[in-house]
Structures are given as structure tokens and as C-alpha cells.
KELUMLO-557652 format. One record per residue (C-alpha): y, z, x. Coordinates in Angstrom, 1 decimal, padded with zeros to 4 digits, always signed. Example, Ala and Ser with C-alpha at 12.3 -4.5 7.8 and 13.67 -1.06 7.14 Angstrom:
-004.5,+007.8,+012.3 .
-001.1,+007.1,+013.7 .
% end
This chain:
-097.5,+008.5,+069.3 .
-098.6,+008.9,+065.7 .
-098.1,+005.2,+065.1 .
-100.2,+004.5,+068.2 .
-103.0,+006.7,+067.0 .
-102.9,+005.1,+063.5 .
-103.0,+001.7,+065.0 .
-106.2,+002.6,+066.8 .
-107.8,+004.0,+063.7 .
-106.9,+000.8,+061.8 .
-108.4,-001.2,+064.6 .
-111.5,+000.8,+064.6 .
-112.0,+000.3,+060.9 .
-111.6,-003.5,+061.2 .
-113.7,-003.6,+064.4 .
-116.4,-001.4,+062.8 .
-117.0,-003.2,+059.5 .
-118.5,-006.5,+060.4 .
-120.5,-006.6,+057.1 .
-117.3,-006.8,+055.0 .
-115.8,-009.4,+057.2 .
-119.0,-011.5,+057.1 .
-118.9,-011.3,+053.3 .
-115.4,-012.7,+053.2 .
-113.9,-009.3,+052.3 .
-111.9,-008.9,+055.5 .
-110.2,-005.6,+056.1 .
-106.4,-005.6,+055.6 .
-104.5,-006.4,+058.7 .
-103.7,-003.5,+060.9 .
-101.4,-003.2,+063.9 .
-103.0,-004.3,+067.2 .
-104.4,-001.4,+069.2 .
-102.5,-002.8,+072.1 .
-099.1,-002.5,+070.4 .
-098.6,+000.5,+072.7 .
-098.4,-002.0,+075.6 .
-095.5,-003.9,+074.0 .
-092.7,-001.4,+073.1 .
-089.3,-002.3,+074.4 .
-089.2,-002.4,+078.2 .
-086.1,-002.1,+080.3 .
-087.3,-005.0,+082.4 .
-088.4,-007.3,+079.5 .
-085.7,-009.8,+080.3 .
-087.3,-010.4,+083.7 .
-090.8,-011.1,+082.7 .
-092.9,-012.7,+079.9 .
-094.7,-010.7,+077.2 .
-098.2,-009.5,+078.1 .
-100.7,-012.2,+077.4 .
-103.3,-011.7,+074.7 .
-106.4,-009.7,+075.7 .
-109.2,-012.0,+076.7 .
-112.3,-011.6,+074.5 .
-114.7,-008.9,+075.6 .
-118.4,-009.4,+075.9 .
-120.6,-009.3,+072.9 .
-122.0,-005.8,+073.1 .
-125.1,-006.9,+071.1 .
-124.4,-005.2,+067.9 .
-122.6,-002.2,+069.3 .
-119.7,-003.0,+067.0 .
-121.9,-002.7,+063.9 .
-123.1,+000.6,+065.0 .
-119.6,+002.0,+065.1 .
-119.1,+001.5,+061.4 .
-117.5,+004.5,+059.8 .
-116.6,+006.2,+063.0 .
-112.8,+006.2,+062.5 .
-112.8,+008.2,+059.2 .
-114.8,+011.1,+060.8 .
-112.9,+011.1,+064.1 .
-109.6,+012.8,+064.2 .
-107.3,+014.6,+066.7 .
-106.5,+018.2,+065.8 .
-102.8,+018.4,+064.7 .
-101.8,+020.8,+067.5 .
-103.4,+018.7,+070.2 .
-101.9,+015.5,+068.7 .
-098.5,+017.1,+068.6 .
-098.7,+018.1,+072.3 .
-099.9,+014.6,+073.2 .
-097.0,+013.1,+071.3 .
-094.5,+015.4,+073.1 .
-096.0,+014.6,+076.5 .
-096.1,+010.9,+075.8 .
-092.4,+010.8,+074.6 .
-091.3,+012.8,+077.6 .
-093.1,+010.5,+080.1 .
-091.8,+007.4,+078.3 .
-088.3,+008.7,+078.5 .
-088.6,+009.5,+082.1 .
-089.9,+006.0,+082.9 .
-087.1,+004.3,+080.9 .
-084.5,+006.5,+082.7 .
-086.0,+005.6,+086.0 .
-086.0,+001.9,+085.2 .
-082.4,+001.9,+083.8 .
-080.9,+003.7,+086.7 .
-078.1,+002.0,+088.7 .
-080.6,+001.5,+091.5 .
-084.1,+001.5,+090.0 .
-086.9,+003.0,+092.1 .
-090.4,+001.8,+091.4 .
-092.6,+004.6,+090.3 .
-095.4,+005.7,+092.5 .
-098.5,+003.8,+091.4 .
-101.6,+005.9,+092.1 .
-104.1,+003.1,+091.3 .
-105.7,+000.8,+093.9 .
-105.1,-002.2,+091.5 .
-101.4,-001.8,+092.2 .
-101.6,-000.7,+095.9 .
-100.3,-003.9,+097.4 .
-096.7,-004.0,+098.6 .
-095.9,-006.8,+096.2 .
-096.0,-004.4,+093.3 .
-093.5,-002.1,+095.0 .
-091.2,-005.0,+096.1 .
-090.6,-006.2,+092.5 .
-089.2,-003.6,+090.1 .
-090.2,-005.7,+087.1 .
-093.8,-005.8,+088.2 .
-093.8,-002.2,+089.3 .
-092.5,-000.9,+086.0 .
-095.0,-003.2,+084.1 .
-097.8,-001.5,+086.0 .
-096.3,+002.0,+085.5 .
-095.9,+001.3,+081.7 .
-099.5,+000.1,+081.5 .
-100.9,+003.2,+083.4 .
-098.9,+005.5,+081.1 .
-100.3,+003.9,+077.9 .
-103.8,+003.6,+079.3 .
-103.8,+007.3,+080.3 .
-102.6,+008.5,+076.9 .
-105.0,+006.2,+075.0 .
-107.8,+007.8,+077.0 .
-106.5,+011.3,+076.3 .
-106.4,+010.5,+072.6 .
-110.1,+009.5,+072.8 .
-110.9,+012.6,+074.7 .
-109.1,+014.8,+072.1 .
-111.1,+013.4,+069.1 .
-112.9,+016.0,+067.1 .
-116.3,+014.4,+066.3 .
-119.9,+014.4,+067.5 .
-120.4,+013.8,+071.2 .
-122.0,+010.4,+070.8 .
-119.2,+009.1,+068.6 .
-116.6,+010.4,+071.1 .
-118.4,+008.8,+074.0 .
-118.6,+005.4,+072.2 .
-114.9,+005.5,+071.4 .
-114.1,+006.6,+075.0 .
-116.2,+003.7,+076.4 .
-114.5,+001.1,+074.2 .
-111.0,+002.4,+075.0 .
-112.0,+002.2,+078.7 .
-113.1,-001.4,+078.3 .
-110.0,-002.5,+076.5 .
-107.6,-000.7,+078.8 .
-109.4,-002.1,+081.9 .
-109.1,-005.6,+080.4 .
-105.4,-005.2,+079.6 .
-104.3,-004.3,+083.1 .
-101.3,-006.4,+084.2 .
-103.2,-007.1,+087.5 .
-105.6,-009.3,+085.5 .
-103.0,-011.9,+084.5 .
-101.4,-014.4,+086.8 .
-098.0,-014.1,+084.9 .
-097.9,-010.3,+085.7 .
-099.6,-010.1,+089.1 .
-097.1,-010.5,+091.9 .
-099.8,-010.5,+094.5 .
-101.4,-013.6,+092.9 .
-098.0,-015.2,+092.4 .
-097.1,-014.7,+096.1 .
-100.5,-016.2,+097.1 .
-099.9,-019.2,+094.8 .
-096.5,-019.9,+096.5 .
-097.8,-019.4,+100.0 .
-100.8,-021.7,+099.6 .
-098.7,-024.3,+097.7 .
-101.0,-024.0,+094.7 .
-104.3,-024.2,+096.6 .
-105.2,-020.6,+095.5 .
-105.0,-021.7,+091.9 .
-107.1,-024.8,+092.5 .
-109.8,-022.7,+094.3 .
-109.6,-020.1,+091.5 .
-110.3,-022.7,+088.9 .
-113.2,-024.0,+090.8 .
-114.6,-020.4,+091.1 .
-114.1,-019.9,+087.4 .
-115.9,-023.1,+086.5 .
-118.8,-022.3,+088.8 .
-119.1,-018.8,+087.3 .
-119.0,-020.2,+083.7 .
-121.9,-022.4,+084.6 .
-123.8,-019.4,+086.0 .
-122.9,-017.2,+083.1 .
-121.6,-014.3,+085.2 .
-118.9,-013.3,+087.5 .
-119.6,-013.7,+091.2 .
-119.5,-010.4,+093.1 .
-120.6,-011.7,+096.5 .
-121.0,-014.9,+098.4 .
-124.5,-015.8,+097.3 .
-124.7,-018.7,+099.8 .
-125.1,-016.1,+102.6 .
-128.4,-014.7,+101.4 .
-131.9,-016.1,+101.0 .
-134.7,-013.8,+099.9 .
-137.5,-014.0,+102.5 .
-135.0,-015.1,+105.2 .
-132.4,-012.3,+105.5 .
-133.4,-010.2,+102.6 .
-136.9,-008.7,+102.0 .
-138.1,-009.7,+105.4 .
-140.5,-006.8,+106.2 .
-143.8,-008.5,+107.2 .
-146.7,-008.3,+104.8 .
-148.8,-010.3,+102.3 .
-149.5,-010.6,+098.6 .
-153.1,-009.4,+098.1 .
-153.2,-009.5,+094.3 .
-151.4,-011.1,+091.4 .
-151.7,-011.5,+087.6 .
-149.3,-012.6,+084.8 .
-146.9,-009.7,+085.4 .
-147.1,-008.6,+089.1 .
-147.7,-009.5,+092.6 .
-149.0,-006.6,+094.8 .
-147.6,-006.7,+098.4 .
-149.3,-004.9,+101.3 .
-147.1,-004.5,+104.3 .
-148.1,-004.8,+107.9 .
-148.4,-001.3,+109.6 .
-145.9,-000.9,+112.4 .
-147.4,+002.2,+114.1 .
-150.5,+002.8,+116.3 .
-151.9,+005.2,+113.7 .
-151.3,+005.6,+110.0 .
-151.9,+008.2,+107.3 .
-155.1,+007.4,+105.6 .
-153.7,+007.6,+102.1 .
-151.5,+004.7,+101.3 .
-148.1,+004.8,+099.4 .
-147.7,+002.6,+096.3 .
-144.1,+001.9,+095.4 .
-143.2,+000.9,+091.8 .
-139.6,-000.6,+091.6 .
-137.8,-001.0,+088.3 .
-139.0,-003.9,+086.3 .
-135.5,-004.9,+085.3 .
-134.6,-005.7,+088.9 .
-136.1,-007.4,+091.9 .
-138.0,-005.1,+094.3 .
-136.0,-005.9,+097.4 .
-133.4,-003.2,+096.7 .
-136.0,-001.1,+098.6 .
-136.3,-003.8,+101.3 .
-132.8,-005.3,+101.7 .
-132.5,-005.6,+105.4 .
-134.3,-003.9,+108.3 .
-131.5,-001.4,+108.8 .
-131.5,-000.2,+105.2 .
-135.0,-000.8,+104.1 .
-136.9,+002.2,+102.6 .
-140.1,+000.2,+102.9 .
-139.5,-000.3,+106.7 .
-138.6,+003.3,+107.1 .
-141.8,+004.5,+105.5 .
-143.8,+002.1,+107.7 .
-142.0,+003.4,+110.8 .
-143.1,+006.9,+109.9 .
-146.8,+006.0,+109.8 .
-147.3,+005.3,+106.1 .
-149.3,+002.4,+104.7 .
-147.1,+000.8,+102.1 .
-148.0,-001.3,+099.0 .
-145.4,-002.5,+096.6 .
-145.3,-004.0,+093.1 .
-143.2,-007.2,+092.7 .
-142.5,-007.8,+089.0 .
-142.5,-011.2,+087.6 .
-139.3,-012.6,+086.1 .
-140.5,-013.0,+082.5 .
-140.4,-016.4,+080.9 .
-141.7,-017.8,+077.6 .
-145.3,-017.8,+078.8 .
-145.3,-013.9,+078.9 .
-142.7,-013.3,+076.1 .
-145.4,-011.6,+074.0 .
-146.3,-008.9,+076.5 .
-145.9,-005.3,+075.5 .
-145.3,-001.9,+077.1 .
-149.0,-001.4,+077.1 .
-149.5,-004.6,+079.0 .
-147.0,-003.6,+081.6 .
-148.7,-000.3,+082.1 .
-152.2,-001.8,+082.1 .
-151.6,-005.1,+084.0 .
-148.8,-003.7,+086.1 .
-149.4,-000.1,+087.0 .
-153.1,+000.5,+086.4 .
-154.1,-002.8,+088.0 .
-151.9,-002.0,+091.1 .
-153.4,+001.5,+091.5 .
-156.9,+000.1,+091.3 .
-156.3,-002.6,+093.8 .
-154.6,-000.2,+096.3 .
-157.6,+002.1,+096.1 .
-160.0,-000.8,+096.8 .
-158.0,-002.4,+099.6 .
-157.3,+000.9,+101.3 .
-160.8,+002.4,+100.6 .
-159.2,+005.6,+099.4 .
-159.7,+007.3,+096.1 .
-156.4,+009.1,+096.2 .
-153.0,+007.4,+097.0 .
-149.4,+008.5,+097.1 .
-147.1,+007.0,+094.5 .
-143.4,+006.4,+094.2 .
-141.4,+005.1,+091.2 .
-137.7,+004.1,+091.2 .
-135.6,+004.2,+088.0 .
-137.7,+002.8,+085.1 .
-140.4,+002.3,+087.6 .
-140.7,+006.1,+087.7 .
-140.9,+006.2,+083.9 .
-143.7,+003.6,+084.0 .
-145.5,+005.4,+086.9 .
-145.5,+008.7,+085.1 .
-146.8,+007.0,+081.9 .
-149.6,+005.3,+083.8 .
-150.7,+008.5,+085.6 .
-150.7,+010.3,+082.2 .
-152.9,+007.6,+080.7 .
-155.3,+008.0,+083.6 .
-155.3,+011.8,+083.3 .
-156.2,+011.4,+079.7 .
-159.3,+009.4,+080.9 .
-160.1,+012.2,+083.4 .
-158.9,+010.1,+086.4 .
-156.5,+011.5,+089.0 .
-155.8,+008.9,+091.6 .
-152.4,+010.3,+092.8 .
-152.2,+012.7,+095.7 .
-148.5,+012.9,+095.1 .
-145.7,+011.4,+093.0 .
-142.1,+010.6,+093.9 .
-139.5,+009.9,+091.2 .
-136.2,+008.4,+092.3 .
-133.4,+008.5,+089.8 .
-136.0,+008.3,+086.9 .
-135.9,+009.6,+083.4 .
-138.8,+011.3,+081.6 .
-136.7,+013.3,+079.2 .
-134.2,+011.0,+077.5 .
-132.1,+013.7,+075.9 .
-129.0,+012.8,+078.0 .
-129.0,+009.1,+079.0 .
-125.4,+009.1,+080.2 .
-123.2,+006.1,+079.5 .
-126.1,+003.9,+078.3 .
-126.3,+006.0,+075.2 .
-123.3,+004.1,+073.8 .
-125.5,+001.0,+073.4 .
-128.5,+002.6,+071.7 .
-128.9,+003.6,+068.0 .
-131.2,+002.7,+065.1 .
-129.2,-000.4,+064.2 .
-129.2,-001.8,+067.7 .
-132.9,-001.1,+068.2 .
-133.8,-002.8,+064.9 .
-131.7,-005.8,+065.9 .
-133.7,-006.1,+069.1 .
-137.0,-005.7,+067.4 .
-136.1,-008.4,+064.9 .
-134.6,-010.9,+067.3 .
-136.8,-010.6,+070.4 .
-139.4,-007.9,+069.6 .
-141.7,-009.9,+067.4 .
-141.3,-007.6,+064.5 .
-142.5,-008.8,+061.1 .
-144.3,-011.8,+062.5 .
-141.2,-013.3,+064.1 .
-141.7,-015.0,+067.4 .
-141.2,-012.8,+070.4 .
-138.3,-013.5,+072.7 .
-136.9,-012.4,+076.1 .
-134.3,-009.8,+077.1 .
-132.5,-011.9,+079.7 .
-131.8,-010.6,+083.1 .
-128.2,-011.9,+083.0 .
-127.5,-009.7,+080.0 .
-128.7,-006.7,+082.0 .
-126.5,-007.6,+084.9 .
-123.4,-008.1,+082.8 .
-123.9,-004.9,+080.9 .
-124.4,-002.8,+084.0 .
-121.3,-004.4,+085.5 .
-119.2,-003.4,+082.5 .
-120.2,+000.2,+083.0 .
-117.7,+000.1,+085.9 .
-115.3,-002.5,+084.6 .
-112.5,-002.1,+087.2 .
-114.9,-002.2,+090.2 .
-117.5,-004.7,+089.1 .
-115.7,-007.0,+086.6 .
-111.9,-007.2,+086.8 .
-111.7,-006.7,+090.5 .
-113.6,-010.0,+090.9 .
-111.7,-011.7,+088.1 .
-108.5,-011.1,+090.1 .
-109.8,-011.9,+093.5 .
-112.0,-014.9,+092.5 .
-109.8,-016.6,+089.9 .
-106.2,-015.5,+090.4 .
-106.3,-015.4,+094.2 .
-108.9,-018.1,+094.7 .
-110.9,-016.1,+097.2 .
-114.6,-016.2,+097.8 .
-116.1,-012.7,+097.6 .
-117.4,-011.2,+100.8 .
-121.2,-011.2,+101.4 .
-122.8,-007.9,+100.4 .
-126.5,-007.6,+100.2 .
-126.5,-004.9,+097.5 .
-124.3,-006.9,+095.2 .
-126.4,-010.0,+095.7 .
-129.4,-007.9,+094.6 .
-127.3,-006.5,+091.7 .
-126.9,-010.0,+090.3 .
-130.5,-011.0,+090.7 .
-131.9,-009.4,+087.6 .
-135.3,-009.8,+085.9 .
-135.9,-010.8,+082.3 .
-138.3,-008.8,+080.2 .
-140.5,-009.7,+077.3 .
-138.9,-008.7,+074.0 .
-141.8,-006.6,+072.6 .
-142.0,-004.6,+075.8 .
-138.2,-004.0,+075.9 .
-137.9,-003.1,+072.2 .
-140.8,-000.6,+072.5 .
-139.1,+001.0,+075.5 .
-135.8,+001.3,+073.7 .
-137.2,+002.9,+070.6 .
-139.7,+005.3,+072.1 .
-137.6,+006.5,+075.0 .
-133.8,+006.1,+074.6 .
-133.8,+006.3,+070.8 .
-136.6,+008.7,+069.8 .
-137.3,+010.4,+073.2 .
-141.0,+010.6,+072.5 .
-142.3,+010.4,+076.1 .
-141.4,+014.0,+076.7 .
-143.5,+015.2,+073.6 .
-147.2,+015.8,+074.4 .
-149.4,+013.3,+072.6 .
-146.5,+011.8,+070.6 .
-147.2,+008.3,+072.1 .
-150.4,+006.4,+072.5 .
-150.4,+003.9,+075.4 .
-153.4,+001.8,+076.4 .
-155.4,+003.6,+073.8 .
-154.7,+007.1,+075.3 .
-152.4,+009.9,+074.1 .
-149.6,+010.5,+076.7 .
-149.1,+014.1,+077.8 .
-147.0,+014.3,+081.0 .
-148.1,+017.9,+081.6 .
-151.5,+016.5,+082.6 .
-149.9,+015.0,+085.7 .
-150.8,+018.0,+087.9 .
-149.8,+016.6,+091.3 .
-147.1,+017.6,+093.9 .
-143.9,+015.8,+092.8 .
-140.7,+015.0,+094.7 .
-137.8,+014.3,+092.3 .
-134.6,+012.8,+093.5 .
-131.3,+012.5,+091.6 .
-127.9,+011.1,+092.6 .
-124.9,+013.3,+091.8 .
-122.6,+010.5,+090.7 .
-125.3,+008.5,+088.9 .
-123.9,+007.0,+085.7 .
-127.2,+005.4,+084.6 .
-129.6,+008.4,+085.2 .
-127.5,+011.6,+085.2 .
-128.8,+013.9,+087.8 .
-129.3,+016.6,+085.3 .
-131.6,+014.3,+083.4 .
-133.6,+013.6,+086.5 .
-133.8,+017.3,+087.0 .
-135.1,+017.7,+083.4 .
-138.4,+016.1,+084.5 .
-139.2,+019.4,+086.3 .
-139.9,+021.1,+083.0 .
-142.4,+018.4,+081.9 .
-144.7,+018.3,+085.0 .
-147.1,+021.0,+086.1 .
-147.7,+020.4,+089.8 .
-145.7,+021.8,+092.8 .
-142.2,+020.4,+092.4 .
-139.4,+019.7,+094.9 .
-136.0,+018.5,+093.7 .
-133.3,+016.9,+096.0 .
-129.9,+015.9,+095.0 .
-128.1,+013.1,+096.9 .
-124.4,+012.1,+097.0 .
-123.1,+008.9,+095.5 .
-124.5,+006.8,+092.6 .
-127.6,+005.3,+091.2 .
-128.2,+002.8,+094.0 .
-126.0,+003.8,+096.9 .
-127.4,+007.4,+096.7 .
-131.0,+006.1,+097.0 .
-130.3,+003.5,+099.7 .
-129.0,+005.9,+102.4 .
-130.8,+005.3,+105.7 .
-130.6,+008.1,+108.3 .
-129.1,+005.8,+111.0 .
-125.9,+005.4,+108.9 .
-125.3,+009.1,+109.1 .
-123.4,+008.9,+105.8 .
-123.1,+011.0,+102.7 .
-125.0,+014.2,+102.1 .
-127.7,+015.8,+100.0 .
-128.5,+019.2,+098.4 .
-131.8,+021.1,+098.6 .
-132.9,+024.4,+097.0 .
-134.6,+026.0,+100.0 .
-137.9,+025.5,+101.7 .
-139.3,+028.8,+100.6 .
-138.6,+028.4,+096.9 .
-141.8,+028.2,+094.9 .
-140.3,+027.8,+091.4 .
-137.2,+025.9,+090.4 .
-134.7,+027.3,+087.9 .
-134.8,+026.0,+084.4 .
-131.2,+024.9,+084.4 .
-129.9,+022.1,+086.6 .
-126.6,+023.8,+087.1 .
-128.4,+027.0,+088.2 .
-130.2,+024.9,+090.7 .
-127.0,+023.5,+092.0 .
-125.3,+026.9,+092.2 .
-128.1,+028.0,+094.6 .
-128.5,+024.7,+096.5 .
-127.4,+024.1,+100.0 .
-125.5,+021.0,+101.1 .
-126.7,+019.1,+104.2 .
-125.0,+016.2,+105.9 .
-126.7,+012.8,+106.2 .
-129.6,+011.1,+104.5 .
-132.3,+012.7,+102.3 .
-134.9,+010.2,+103.6 .
-136.2,+012.5,+106.4 .
-136.7,+015.4,+103.9 .
-138.7,+013.1,+101.7 .
-140.8,+011.8,+104.6 .
-141.5,+015.3,+105.8 .
-142.6,+016.2,+102.3 .
-144.7,+013.0,+101.9 .
-146.5,+013.5,+105.2 .
-148.2,+016.6,+103.8 .
-150.1,+014.4,+101.4 .
-150.9,+011.5,+103.6 .
-154.2,+012.8,+104.9 .
-155.4,+012.5,+108.5 .
-154.1,+009.8,+110.9 .
-156.3,+006.8,+111.4 .
-156.0,+003.4,+113.1 .
-154.7,+000.7,+110.8 .
-157.0,-002.0,+109.8 .
-156.8,-005.3,+111.7 .
-156.2,-007.4,+108.7 .
-154.4,-007.1,+105.4 .
-156.3,-007.3,+102.1 .
-160.0,-007.0,+101.8 .
-163.0,-009.2,+100.9 .
-162.4,-008.8,+097.2 .
-158.6,-009.1,+097.5 .
-157.8,-011.5,+100.3 .
-154.3,-012.5,+101.3 .
-152.8,-014.9,+098.8 .
-149.5,-015.7,+100.5 .
-147.0,-014.0,+102.9 .
-144.5,-011.4,+101.6 .
-142.2,-011.4,+099.8 .
-144.3,-013.7,+097.6 .
-143.3,-016.2,+094.8 .
-142.4,-013.9,+091.9 .
-139.4,-012.4,+093.6 .
-138.0,-015.9,+094.1 .
-138.0,-016.7,+090.4 .
-134.4,-016.7,+089.0 .
-133.1,-017.4,+085.5 .
% end
């Protein structure tokens, strides 16, 4: 166990010192961090050695930011001694089980090894068991490190990536399921797998769904409406009312600019847009442009001005209402709050209410994404795509967003598809949410670099007047409107406690609701599905606790979707009911084209 730990420290030093390697002063060779997967095995005669690890994605400078971590990260001696003893005991038990007169395959409590083929072959079954044993102890070593939380999380994340990649299930020579499929199809599965691999190499990402089954505007984003305004960055969609009367105040929805908007309008049965329409709300929605070279120079200020402020103004004019309801999802919520703070600094208060869905205003705890962000990484982005120092501005490509988010859950969103698509030659099943997940949006480099530095790195948005946007000091406490804040309990992108932290930055009446599941699945939970659950604090509560955990301790769990609770809350700020207008748009902003518009169709 000590040798295993020293191997990892040596690997960290070589991994974390790219400057020396680039200068020709390469670190002295150290044992592979995966040596733990290659000790003598009782079944080694029956199977080849584990193939080398495939190269991991370039984490865009993350390795450079790890420099010097290993010397300051250590496992307390007592903890290390216990880990060594536990590891030795489990290794011995596994070897004894394998060398018995009649070996019994260990119970494999991991869905990667749940197929009968792993149980039918002792060699493969023990390979999986040996892998799981070493992967577990490597992760426990990382968990036991005494160092600052950010360093520990980065090491844990990298261990997770490497152990996920090293699974025997990822290699044809070690995967009995794939081998069985190869024999049964007389090699056809291998041919199809190679075709899938070549197609994905051309696309630059791993297929997670059968994309041929979806067409935006045909079976995705089909809610009727029209584009009534567009500029270099957005199209504004007005949807056709579906009820005999509507609330007089319209609802403006701001999706995240790093994704296409139709996550909120996938199909009629799971469309938040369609649900709001069916409840009598007039709905407008921002469709972000997939940035290209022509807008690579755009900044955060441009996105707030040409995106949010322009959209608010047009919605006011088309609807004829000075006050509107607003909703922001993920970074769309961050941008919405910024825009409303800018308007508040100008003495303008167009929002009757604000809804924030899995959004961050306080970036103190950014969850797993924190492993990617530090001064070195932000400077690299500023210099390469941010236009710093007179250098030409570039783009943060959508495919890089998609690949990064997939590796946040490597077993579910990467290696699962490597095995099915390439080793087994299967076509992934059609799944609307995963189609959307792969349809990312590129961003201008200056805008993205500003966002990284001022939110994730320096957390200035939460500080009154620390930022100036569109010529105005930003103070979120000036947003004095009723606000509905939603967080997802298993969100790995916006931790629900971070979503809750917004309650201390805003001054209007606040309601917080916590939903089950993750960043996307928790939000897209229509009532008709009768799935999952949500937590609320109580209808009579006028003030929320300061602590998120105190809130949860007093919250009550309810079965089903949180959407009806949100609609009931939103109805209070919709104004009186009126007959919908006969036509979309207005004289100044006539219909440009039918929804979903052109911008959402642009792909890298």
C-alpha cells in the first residue's frame, strides 16, 4: 500500500510539472500510478495483461495548475496504516477465493459488471473484482489526504477519471460481454463498432443518443410561436397562447447561453414552455446564437445589453406592459440577475418577479467545476481566446463544454457509450435530453473569460458595487422583487446549497424549493410523469433560515413535480386575466419567422 501511494505521488509530480518537461528537464521516471492494477493475479495465465490506459482529454491547463500539489498532500500515518491493513486483508481474501479448489466469482456490486458473462468466467470476474478493489482504495487514499479542500477535490477528481478509464469493461480483451457479442455476430459487432468510432472521431465527441431520430423544429422545440426580434446575439421568441384568457404580465425565460434553449421545450409532454402556456401565461423566450467568428469579440457587457436588456425592452413593447415576470435557468439566471441589477442602478424596475432555476449568484462553492478554475487556467483563457494584450479574440467551442460536462460523470456519460458503441457495435437509443446535451453553443472568448474571472475565480458578483456592467455598478440587493429559487438536491454543477446562498443576496420576498435528482432531470420534471419529489419550507414562513442545512431540516418532502408549486407562486404576479392578442408581435416588432427560429439550428 505504501508503494502504491508513493507511485501516485511520483505520478503527481511528473504530471504536475509541465514546465520542466517542456524545458527538456523531464522528471525522473516514477512507477505508473496504475501499477496497482498489475500485481500478480491468480488468473493471470488465463488472460492478457491489462492494456495501457487510453489518453485522457486535455483538461485545458488543469495539469499545470496541479503543480506542487503532491509535496503538500499527505495521508496521516495512522490513517495510512489502517488503509494498508485493510487493503492487504482484502487482497488476501480475494487471492484465497480465486485459488480455492472451486473458485467462486466475487459478488460484483457495480452495474458495469452486472451481466451474466462476468459471473460465468472466473478469469473475467476476478479481473473485475481486482479492479474494483484497487479503484476503491485509490479513491480512499485521495479522500484521506491532508491538504486544502480544493487540492483534495482536484486529486479526487483525477483519480476518478483514471480509475473510470482503467475499468476492464472498457477493453475488448477484458470484456466477456463484448467478446460473446463478437462471436455471436461473427465479427459484425466489431465492424459496426469501428464504424461508430470513425463517425465519432469525425464529430469530435462520443455519441450518447441516436441523433438521426431528432430534428429541432420537427420533434423537438415544436411549441407554436414566432421570432419577433433578433440581433447579433439573440432571437426573441413569442409563443402562441393556448388558453382563452391569459395573465396580463408576460413571462420572459432566459435559458443558459452555453446550451440551446429547447431543454425547456423538448417535447410537448415535458416542455416547461408548454406547461406555462397551458396555465395561462404569455411566454417569451431568448434563443442564444451559436457564436462564430463574426461575434468572437463580444463581451459580457454585450451579452447583458444586447441579450437581456434588449429582450426585456422588446417584451415590454410587444406585450404593452411595463412590468414582466422573468425566469433564468443556470447561467441564464446569473445573467438575468445581473441585468436586473443594472436596470435597478438606473432606477428602472421592469420585473414583477424573478425565478432562478439551478443558478449561482454566490460562487463560493461551485461544486465539481471548481477543479477546472484557478488563476493559471483563467489567464490561459484570457490569453488564448479572451483577446488579452491585443491578441485576437477566439471562441470557447461548444463541443469542449459538452465533453467537459460528460467527464463530470465519466462512467455514465463517457465509458458507458465507449463500451456500447465501439466494443459492442450498438447504436445508442434515442433520448431527447441526451440529444440536447450534445447540442452545445459556442461562446465569444472575451465574454467567457470575463465570466470565469469575475464569478468562478474571484466571486465578485455577490459583492455590492464590485463589478461594473454596462456602465453601472452591480448590487444584487437592489433587486427588490419576489423571487422563486429552485435547486436540485443531486446537482453536481450548481450545488443546491449554492443555489440557496442566493437568498442572502436578494431583498424581496423569497421562496426556495428543492427538487430531487440533478441539474437537468430535476428541473425537467413535468407533473404528468408523477416522478421524483420536492421539498418546501412551509407556506406560512415569511423568512428563510440563513443556513441551507437548517432549511432542509425544517423542510417537508412532497411527492411529484415542483412545477405546480411554481405556477401557483407565479400566478400571484401575473396581474389580471385578459384575452390574448389576435396576432404575435406588434407594429414595431413584427413576426420575422416561425419558432423555433434559425439561431437554434446552428451547430458547430
